[in-house]
Every structure is written in structure tokens, then in C-alpha cells.
C-alpha positions in Angstrom: 49.6 -114.1 54.5 49.1 -112.1 51.6 45.8 -110.3 50.8 44.6 -110.6 47.2 41.7 -108.8 45.1 40.8 -110.3 42.0 39.1 -108.4 39.3 37.6 -110.1 36.7 36.5 -114.2 37.0 37.1 -115.5 33.9 39.2 -119.1 33.7 42.6 -117.2 34.8 41.2 -115.4 37.3 38.8 -118.3 39.1 41.8 -120.7 39.0 44.1 -118.0 40.2 41.8 -117.1 43.1 41.0 -120.7 44.2 44.5 -121.3 44.3 45.8 -118.2 46.2 42.5 -118.9 48.8 44.1 -123.0 48.9 47.0 -121.2 50.1 45.7 -119.9 53.4 45.7 -116.0 51.3 43.1 -113.7 51.8 41.2 -113.1 48.6 38.9 -110.6 47.6 36.7 -111.5 44.2 35.3 -108.8 41.8 32.9 -109.4 38.8 29.8 -107.8 37.2 28.6 -111.3 36.7 26.8 -112.9 39.6 27.3 -116.4 38.2 30.8 -115.9 38.0 30.6 -114.7 41.8 28.6 -117.8 42.6 31.1 -120.2 41.7 34.2 -118.6 43.6 31.7 -117.2 47.0 32.8 -120.7 48.8 36.1 -120.4 48.9 37.2 -116.5 48.9 37.0 -114.2 51.7 34.8 -111.5 49.9 32.8 -112.2 46.7 31.7 -108.7 45.0 29.6 -107.9 42.3 30.4 -104.8 40.7 31.6 -103.2 37.5 35.1 -102.3 38.0 34.8 -99.6 35.4 33.1 -97.3 37.7 35.8 -95.6 39.2 33.5 -94.2 42.4 32.6 -97.9 42.8 36.2 -99.6 42.8 37.5 -96.5 45.0 34.9 -97.6 47.6 36.6 -101.3 47.3 39.6 -100.5 49.7 42.1 -102.1 47.5 44.6 -99.7 48.1 45.1 -101.5 51.6 45.4 -104.5 49.9 49.3 -106.4 48.9 48.2 -107.0 45.6 45.2 -106.4 42.7 45.1 -108.5 39.6 42.9 -107.0 36.6 41.6 -110.3 34.8 39.9 -108.5 32.1 41.8 -110.1 29.4 38.5 -110.7 27.3 38.0 -106.7 27.3 41.3 -105.1 27.0 39.6 -101.5 27.1 38.3 -102.7 30.4 41.3 -104.2 31.4 43.5 -100.8 30.7 40.6 -98.6 32.1 41.2 -100.4 35.4 44.7 -100.5 35.1 45.1 -96.7 35.0 42.1 -96.2 37.7 44.0 -98.7 40.1 47.1 -96.4 39.7 45.3 -93.7 40.5 43.9 -95.3 43.5 47.5 -95.7 44.6 47.2 -99.2 44.8 50.6 -100.7 46.0 51.2 -103.8 43.3 49.3 -104.3 40.0 49.5 -107.4 38.2 47.7 -107.4 34.7 46.8 -109.9 32.3 47.3 -109.2 28.4 46.0 -110.4 25.8 48.5 -109.0 23.1 52.0 -107.7 22.9 50.5 -104.2 22.1 47.8 -104.9 25.0 51.1 -105.7 27.4 52.8 -102.3 26.6 50.1 -99.9 27.0 49.3 -102.2 30.7 52.7 -101.3 31.1 53.2 -97.0 30.2 50.0 -96.9 32.7 51.4 -98.5 35.6 50.7 -102.2 36.4 53.4 -103.6 38.1 53.7 -106.8 36.0 52.2 -107.6 33.3 51.7 -111.6 32.5 50.7 -113.2 29.3 49.0 -116.7 30.3 47.8 -118.2 27.2 51.1 -117.5 25.6 53.3 -118.5 28.2 51.6 -121.9 28.2 51.5 -122.7 24.9 55.2 -121.8 25.0 55.5 -124.5 27.7 53.9 -126.8 26.6 55.7 -126.6 23.0 58.8 -126.7 24.5 57.7 -130.6 26.0 56.2 -131.4 22.8 59.3 -131.4 21.0 61.9 -133.2 23.5 61.1 -137.1 24.1 62.6 -135.8 27.8 61.4 -133.2 28.8 58.2 -133.0 31.4 57.7 -128.8 31.8 60.1 -125.8 31.1 59.8 -122.5 33.7 61.4 -119.4 31.7 63.8 -117.2 34.3 64.6 -114.7 31.6 68.0 -114.0 29.9 68.2 -117.2 28.1 68.2 -119.1 31.2 65.6 -121.7 32.4 64.7 -124.6 35.1 63.4 -127.5 33.1 62.0 -130.7 34.2 63.1 -133.8 32.9 63.1 -137.6 32.2 66.7 -138.6 32.4 67.9 -139.6 28.8 69.7 -142.8 28.6 73.6 -141.9 28.8 72.6 -140.5 32.2 70.5 -143.4 33.8 72.6 -145.8 36.0 75.2 -143.3 36.4 76.6 -140.9 39.9 76.4 -137.3 38.8 79.9 -137.5 40.0 80.7 -139.9 37.2 78.6 -137.5 34.7 80.1 -134.6 36.2 76.9 -132.3 34.4 78.1 -129.0 35.8 81.6 -129.0 33.9 80.5 -130.7 30.8 77.3 -128.9 30.1 77.0 -126.5 32.1 74.1 -127.5 34.0 73.2 -127.7 37.9 70.8 -130.5 39.0 68.5 -128.8 41.5 66.3 -131.6 42.8 66.1 -135.3 41.6 62.5 -136.9 42.3 62.1 -140.2 42.9 59.3 -142.2 42.1 60.6 -145.7 43.8 61.1 -144.6 46.9 58.6 -141.5 46.6 61.0 -138.8 47.8 63.0 -135.4 46.7 66.8 -135.0 46.8 67.1 -131.6 47.2 70.8 -130.6 45.7 72.1 -134.4 45.1 75.4 -135.4 46.0 77.6 -136.5 43.5 77.3 -140.4 44.6 73.5 -140.1 43.9 73.1 -142.6 41.2 70.4 -141.9 38.5 67.0 -144.4 38.1 65.4 -143.9 35.1 62.5 -143.7 37.0 64.1 -140.2 38.5 62.8 -136.9 37.1 65.3 -134.2 37.4 64.9 -130.4 37.8 68.2 -128.9 36.2 68.9 -125.1 36.3 71.0 -123.7 33.2 71.2 -121.3 30.3 68.8 -122.5 27.5 71.2 -123.7 25.0 73.0 -125.7 27.5 69.7 -127.2 28.4 69.0 -127.8 24.9 72.1 -130.4 24.3 71.1 -132.7 27.6 67.2 -133.0 25.7 69.3 -133.9 23.2 71.3 -137.1 24.1 70.1 -140.1 23.0 
């Protein structure tokens, strides 16, 4: 179980607090707007009305003792930069900061954010990828040209075993998990004898250029 503080409860911060709390973690939520605090106080451990851009106020919250502090002040670039700087000066162990633009992200990185995320950009990218393909359901970019995709099996794969398809040697992709709808089941690292059904969902790992070849199968 880990401890988190989330500064800024816009949509991203609100849902992040909700999901972390649901996962059993300790969550402190901080925002200067009382209405936002009211919406999260039922499921977080501490909900605090405070202006995080005030360094003295921030220093009094005990954030240095937490595992991760998230700066979700994307609607105010100046505020997110200032708060990130203060957190670094307070020697917070890990600072995850939300950025709106590439330049914003570069500044956050320079002043000490441990990790910079671009939720809107990344979600738009994943959505664009799924819209481009008849089969792709989701896409997780791992970096260095590698991804994990969730895909409905193209027709040439249906009714054949993984051994017959030999996807590892023919396409350099690895099937990590097969989610079966009928029966409801998940097969982790499926065997070569597994027969692919048209109702299956495949989680595949590989280089983007190789995964693209699978998506283009007709």
C-alpha cells in the first residue's frame, strides 16, 4: 500500500484520486476550491482546502513523507511550475506532474519533476490508433518503437492454433494474453495448441512496425 497526494482536482486529479483510493492506497487530496474537495472527501483519507502555490502552506502538509505527490494543475501552467519547484525544494521523493504542452513538460522536467505526463495528448494518440484500424481496441506505447496492443483477431488468424500461425517467427510479435469471451477466461502466455476464435481478444507485444503488419491482415 502506497501513499499519495494529489494537488489539483480537475477531471484528471479527481479520477486519479478515486482510482488510487479504490486500490486501497492512502490518498491526500488538495485543492483551493471547496466544491472540488467536497466531491472527493468521501473516498480519500484526507481532503484539504489549500492554495498549494503558497510555499508555507505546502510545507505544512507533510508531503515529504509520502511516496508520490501528483501535481495536476494543468489548467494553470504557472501554478504547476511553481508548485513543482516548491516540492523539489521540500525534498519530496517522487513528483509526478501533468503537462499541457511539450514546452510546459520540458520546464517541469528541468525544475525537478520525477515524471511528466501528458494525459490529453496520450489519450488522443491511443484513440487515434484505435480509429485507424478495424481490429485495434487499445494501444499502450512502451517507448523505443515498442507497444502492447489489444486487438480483435484478423480473419486469417481465426480457427488456427498459435503453433500453426507461428507469429513470433513470421512477424516478430508475442501473444501475451488471450481474453476469451466464451467461456469468460484469460489465458496468460497461451500454448502453441491454443485455437484462436473470432470472439477472442489478443494482447500482443512487439515493435510498432511489426504490430502494424498484423493489423493490416485481411
